[in-house]
N, C-alpha and C positions, 0 to 999 in steps of 0.2 A: 330684463328679467331672465332668470335661469330656468329653462324648460328641460325636463327630463321625463322619460317614460320607459317602461318595460315592454318588450314584445313577447307575448306568450302564444303558444300553439298547442292544440290538443293532439297528442301523439300516442304511439303504442296501440293503435286501434286495429291492427291486423289480428287475425284469429285463426289458429290452425293452418289450413291450406289457403286461407283467404288473405290476400295482401291489400292493405289500404294505405293510401298516402305516400308521401315522399319524405319520410322521417329523416333520413340521413342528410339529405340536401337542405331541408328546412332547418335542421339543427345548426347549420353554419350561419344562419341569418337571424335567429331569435335569441332571447336572453333567458327565457323561462319555458319549461316544458311541463304540460299537464299530462301525466301518464295514466292511461286507462288501467283499471285494476281488476278486470275480469268479469264485472257484472254486466256492463252495457257493451263492452268490447275488450279486446286484449286477452292474453292468456299468460301463464307463468313464464314461458319461454320468451314471449314478446316483451313482457315486462322487464326481464333480465337484460335482454339485448338493448332495449330502449334506454334503460338506466345506464348501461355501460357507455353507450354512444354519447349520452348527455354529459356524463362525467368527463369523458375524453375531450369534449368540446367546451367545457367550462360553463355549461348551461344549468341554471337553477332547476331543480327537480321538485315537482309537486304531485300529490295524489289527485286523481280525477275520478272520484267516486260517483257512481250512477245507480239508477234503479236496476233490479235484476230483470233486464229486458233485452237480451241479445238480439232477438229477431226484430225488435223495434228500435235498436240502437240507442235505447235509453231516452228516446225523445217522445214517448207516449206518456201522458200523465197517468199516475197510479194513485189510488186512494190508500196512501200509507199513513200510519200514525206517527206522532212525534217520536215515540219510543223506537219504532222501526227505522226511522230516519237516523236516529242516534246510533243504533246498532249497525246498520249497513255502512254508515260513514266510518265508524270506528274499525270495523272489520277490514274495509278496503284500505284505509290508511295504514293499518298494521301490516297488511300483505305487501304493499309497495315498500314500506319502510324497511322490511326485512331484506329486500333486494338492495336497497340503497346502502344500508349498513354493511351488508356482506361485501359490497364493492368498495367499501371505504369512504362512502359519501355521507352527506347529511341532508335530510329532506328540508326543503325551503318553505313549501306552501301547500295549501289544499284548495282545490277549486271544484265544487260540485259540477256535475255534467248534466246537460240537456234538461229533461223534465224536472229533475230534482233541483237543479239550479233555478229554473224559472218558477217553480212552485215556492221555493224558499225565498224568492225575491219579494213575494207578496204575502206569504203566510208566516206570521211571526212565530207561531209554535214550531213549525218545521225549521225555520231559521235558527231559533234558539237551540233546538236539539242538535243541529249540525254544529253550531258554534261550541256547544258544550262537549260534543264528542272530540272535536279538534283540540280544545283546551285540555281535556282529560288525557289525551295521548301525549301532547307536547304543547305547553302554553307559549313556546317560542315560535311556533309555526305561524305563517302569515295566511290569513283567510281571504281568498278572492271572492268578490261578489259584485253583482251588477251595481253600477254607480247609483246611489240614492236608494238602494233596496233595503228590505228588512234584514237580509243576510249581513250586510255591512253593519247595520245598526246593532244586530245581535252580537257580532264579533266585537265591536267596540264596547258594548255593555259588559261583556264578560271579561274584558281585558286583553283580548287578542290584538295583535297588529293586523290591520286590514289593508287591502288594496282595492280601490274602486276601479272596476273594469269597464271598458268601453269596447265596442266592436267595429272592426273595419269593414266587415262584409255583411252587415245586417242593417235594416232600416228600423227606425224608432217610432213608437206611438207617442201621442201627445203627453201621456203620463210618464214617459221615460222608459217604458217597457219595450221589449223587442217585438217587432211584428211577428205574428204567428207564422211558422214555416208553411202552413197551408195556404197562406195568402200569396198571390202572384208577385207582389212587390216586396216580399220579405228579404230577399237576398240582393246584395250588390255584387255585380259581376265585372264591372268596369274598374280597373285598377286606378284610373285617374280620379274617378268619383270617390272611390274608397280612400285614396290618399288625401284628397282635399277634406273629406269628412274627418279623418284622423287628425290632421294638422289643426283644424278648427277646434276639435274637442280638446286637444292638448293645450293649445295656446290661448283660446278664448273661453274654454269651459262651457261650450254650447254645442248642440247638435240640432240640425234642421229635421223636424219630424215629418211624417207622411202628410200632415195637414198644413205644411208650410209654416209652422210656428217654431220658435226656438225653445229648447228645453235645456236648463242649466244642469251641468253635471261636473264630476271630477274625474280626471283621467290619469290614474296611476299606472295602469297596465292596459295594453291593447291586445285583443284576441284576434287570432287568425285561425279559422277552423281547418284542421289538418285534413279532413276528409273531403274538402271542397276541391273542385277541379282547378280553381284559381289560386289555391293556397300558396304554392311556390312562387307564382307570379306576384301575388300580393306581398309576400314576405320580402322579395327582392325590391319591389317598389318602395315599401316603407323603409327598409334598411338604408336605401339611398336617399330618399326624399327627406326624411326627418332631420338628418344632420344638415342638409342644405337649407332647411327652414329654421335652423338654430335650436334644434331639439336633440339633446343627448339621449342615446339609446343605451340603457344599462340595466343590469339584472336588478330586480326589485329588492332582493336581499341586501344589496349594497346600500340602499337608502336607509336601512335600519341598523346597519353595522356601526 
C-alpha cells in the first residue's frame, strides 16, 4: 500500500518584541505551514517574514485564523456566533492572502486555530460558517480539520477539498476529540511515543485513546505545534521516521494537483 502524509506546523506566532518558536529551522522539516493572522498571535511584520521563508523553502502556506484572544493565545473558548465565525475567518484569510500574493505565492489551505478549531470540531453551525467563509474567499483552498469532525464534514458538504488532521503531540479522548490542555495527560512530550502514534495513525488508521481503546480516523496531515518546547525535536523525528516506515512525506497540495 502507498502511504503518504503531509507534515504541518503552526508558525508565525511571534508578536512585536516577543519571539516564539523555531520557525526557520522547522520550515526545513515540514511541508505545510499554518501562519497566524494577528488575532491569537502574529503581527503584520511576522506574517510577511513567515510567508517569505515558507515560499523560499517550498512549504505550502495556509491561514491559521483564531479568535481575538492574544492574551489567551486563542485557546480559551469564546461564545461567538456563526456569523462572527464567518467574519473573523474571512478577515484573517484575506490578511494573510495579501502577503502571499504580494510575495508571488498562492495560498494552499486554511486551518482554524485553538479554541476556534476545537469548537468547530463539534459545533456544526460554527463549522459550516468557517467552511462557507473559506469557500467564499477561494473554493480551491483546502480546509484542515480534526479527523472525523464537523469541520471536515462541513467542508465536504460545501464542496471544499478537505484534509483530515491528526496530532503528533496530543492525546485523544474515546470520541476522537483531543484531550483538553487543562488535563495533565493532554500533551505527548516523548518523541518516540509521538512517532509511534503517528505511524499507527497513518498506516493503520487508528489511535489509542486515553481509556486504552482504539478510535478509527483518517490521517491526511499531521500537526506539530510550533509553540511547544519539543516542536523541533518532533519535526526531526517524524521527518526521519516516516520514510523509514514506508510513508512518503509530501505537501498536501500535491495530492490534489
